C-alpha positions in Angstrom: 0.0 0.0 0.0 1.2 3.5 -0.8 1.1 5.7 2.2 1.8 9.3 3.3 2.4 11.0 6.6 0.7 14.4 7.6 2.0 15.9 10.8 3.2 19.3 11.7 5.8 18.0 14.2 9.1 17.0 12.5 10.0 14.4 15.2 6.6 12.8 15.0 7.0 12.5 11.2 10.4 10.9 11.6 9.1 8.4 14.2 6.2 7.3 11.9 8.7 7.0 9.0 10.8 4.6 11.0 7.8 2.5 11.9 6.7 2.5 8.2 10.1 1.2 7.1 9.6 -1.9 9.3 6.3 -2.9 7.5 7.1 -4.7 4.2 3.7 -4.0 2.6 3.9 -0.2 3.1 5.6 2.2 0.7 6.0 5.8 1.9 5.4 8.2 -1.0 5.2 11.5 0.8 5.6 13.3 4.2 4.0 16.6 4.8 3.8 19.2 7.7 0.3 20.4 6.8 -2.9 19.2 5.2 -2.8 21.8 2.4 0.5 20.4 1.1 -0.8 16.8 1.4 -4.0 17.8 -0.5 -1.9 19.3 -3.3 0.1 16.1 -3.5 -3.1 14.1 -3.7 -4.4 16.1 -6.6 -1.7 14.4 -8.7 -0.9 11.2 -6.8 -3.0 8.5 -5.1 -2.5 7.3 -1.5 -4.0 4.1 -0.1 -3.3 5.0 3.5 -2.7 8.3 5.4 -1.1 8.6 8.9 -2.8 11.8 9.9 -2.3 14.1 12.9 -5.4 15.8 14.2 -4.3 19.0 15.8 -2.5 21.0 13.2 -2.3 24.7 12.2 -4.8 25.7 9.5 -6.8 22.7 8.3 -7.1 20.1 11.1 -6.8 16.4 10.5 -10.5 15.8 11.0 -11.4 18.5 8.4 -8.9 17.1 6.0 -10.3 13.5 6.5 -13.8 14.7 5.6 -12.5 15.7 2.1 -10.8 12.4 1.3 -12.4 9.7 -0.8 -13.5 6.8 1.4 -11.2 4.4 -0.5 -8.2 6.2 1.0 -7.8 4.8 4.5 -6.9 6.9 7.5 -5.0 6.1 10.7 -4.9 9.0 13.1 -1.8 9.7 15.1 -2.2 12.2 17.9 -1.1 13.0 21.4 -4.7 13.7 22.4 -7.1 10.9 23.3 -10.1 13.2 23.5 -10.4 13.2 19.7 -11.2 9.5 19.4 -14.9 10.0 19.0 -14.4 12.5 16.2 -12.2 9.9 14.4 -15.2 7.5 14.2 -17.2 10.1 12.3 -14.8 10.0 9.4 -14.5 6.2 9.5 -10.9 6.1 10.5 -9.3 2.6 10.5 -7.5 3.3 13.8 -6.5 5.9 16.4 -2.9 5.8 17.7 -1.7 7.8 20.7 1.8 9.2 20.5 4.4 8.0 21.1 3.3 5.1 19.0 4.7 1.6 19.9 5.8 -0.6 17.1 3.5 -3.5 18.1 0.4 -1.2 18.3 1.5 0.3 14.9 1.7 -3.1 13.3 -1.8 -4.0 14.5 -3.2 -0.8 13.0 -1.5 -1.3 9.7 -2.5 -5.0 9.5 -6.1 -3.9 10.0 -5.7 -1.3 7.2 -4.2 -4.0 4.9 -7.2 -6.3 5.5 -9.7 -3.6 4.7 -7.7 -2.5 1.6 -7.8 -6.1 0.4 -11.6 -6.2 0.8 -11.9 -3.0 -1.2 -9.8 -4.4 -4.0 -11.9 -7.6 -4.0 -15.1 -5.6 -4.2 -13.7 -3.6 -7.2 -12.7 -6.7 -9.0 -16.2 -8.1 -8.8 -17.4 -5.1 -10.9 -15.2 -6.2 -13.8 -15.6 -9.5 -15.8 -12.5 -10.2 -17.9 -13.4 -11.3 -21.4 -11.0 -10.8 -24.3 -8.1 -8.8 -25.4 -10.3 -6.1 -26.9 -13.2 -5.8 -24.4 -14.4 -6.5 -20.9 -17.7 -6.4 -19.0 -18.3 -3.6 -16.5 -21.0 -3.8 -13.8 -23.2 -0.8 -13.5 -26.7 -0.4 -12.2 -26.9 -4.2 -11.4 -26.1 -5.1 -15.1 -22.9 -6.0 -16.9 -22.2 -3.9 -20.0 -19.8 -5.0 -22.7 -17.3 -2.3 -23.3 -14.8 -2.4 -26.2 -11.5 -0.8 -25.3 -11.4 1.2 -28.5 -14.8 2.8 -27.8 -13.6 4.4 -24.6 -12.8 8.0 -25.0 -11.4 8.4 -21.5 -11.9 7.2 -17.9 -12.6 9.7 -15.1 -12.0 8.9 -11.4 -14.6 10.4 -9.1 -13.9 9.6 -5.4 -14.8 5.9 -5.1 -16.1 5.5 -8.6 -14.9 5.7 -12.2 -16.8 6.9 -15.2 -16.1 5.3 -18.6 -16.9 7.9 -21.2 -18.0 6.4 -24.6 -19.3 8.1 -27.7 -22.9 8.2 -26.7 -22.8 6.7 -23.2 -21.3 7.1 -19.7 -20.9 3.9 -17.6 -20.3 4.4 -13.8 -18.9 1.7 -11.7 -17.5 1.4 -8.1 -13.8 1.2 -8.6 -10.6 3.1 -8.0 -9.0 4.8 -11.1 -5.7 3.2 -10.4 -7.3 -0.3 -10.4 -9.1 0.5 -13.6 -6.0 1.7 -15.3 -4.3 -1.6 -14.5 -7.0 -3.4 -16.4 -6.7 -1.3 -19.5 -4.2 -2.1 -22.3 -1.2 0.1 -21.9 -0.6 0.2 -25.7 -3.8 2.3 -25.9 -4.3 4.2 -22.6 -2.3 6.7 -20.7 -2.9 8.4 -17.4 -2.6 12.2 -17.8 -3.5 13.4 -14.3 -4.8 12.1 -11.0 -8.4 11.9 -12.2 -8.1 10.9 -15.9 -6.9 8.1 -18.1 -7.2 8.8 -21.9 -7.5 6.6 -25.0 -4.5 8.0 -27.0 -6.2 6.8 -30.3 -9.0 9.2 -29.5 -6.9 12.3 -29.0 -7.8 14.9 -31.6 -5.5 17.7 -30.4 -3.3 18.7 -27.5 -1.0 21.5 -26.3 1.4 21.8 -23.4 -1.4 21.9 -20.9 -4.5 20.2 -22.3 -5.8 17.3 -24.3 -8.9 17.6 -26.5 -11.2 14.6 -27.2 -14.5 15.5 -29.0 -16.0 18.3 -26.9 -13.9 17.3 -23.8 -10.9 19.3 -22.6 -8.7 17.4 -20.2 -5.8 19.0 -18.3 -2.3 17.4 -18.3 -1.1 17.1 -14.7 2.4 18.6 -13.9 3.8 15.3 -12.7 2.4 13.4 -15.7 3.4 15.9 -18.5 6.9 14.5 -19.3 5.7 10.9 -19.4 2.6 11.8 -21.5 4.7 13.6 -24.2 7.3 10.9 -24.2 4.9 8.0 -24.4 2.4 9.7 -26.8 5.0 10.9 -29.2 6.8 7.6 -29.1 3.6 5.7 -30.0 2.9 8.1 -32.9 6.4 7.6 -34.3 6.0 3.8 -34.2 2.8 4.1 -36.3 
């Protein structure tokens, strides 16, 4: 699981970083001293798990947690036990009191891993693998056959993805990252945190945006280099 740390205290961040390094299934992708910086990071990148302090200047941990998609799991890390009830309101996986002991930390992350696995299994049930050029997607209690070439782009919206076709939008419960892994990489590219595009359907682009039919899709800063490299390379091959 990819995880980030959000805590305004440098020593507290360092302590959590050391604990994370001892957990083989965790990969630390960011460490931030405020919620605003973490939110900016999450506009471009995904996080499966957040170790989140509650009492911070500016946006508090509770306020930040309310804005996060439910698929991103939260473990609160705080020196104050009185916030425990508030943590349940945002469906936190666990609530750790500083200083956090390694055994207690392991129990919390094991719980997060189990829940993460359940979410992945639930998402997989919404897709029925079929052939190299199509799959079946569950939406509104039915399975729709979707040809990969007919997809204009895929949009991630909190705990759902929207498959945009020529004359139809199909919405299913799934994380964009998981959907992207199911799509053929020879055809699809991720261009920002919320969008994966069918490169064969791109009609125009500039340094900042991609144009598909009437849709204008921004190219994320952290995705720009890979988009131009991959897209231009594919065009040259053809």
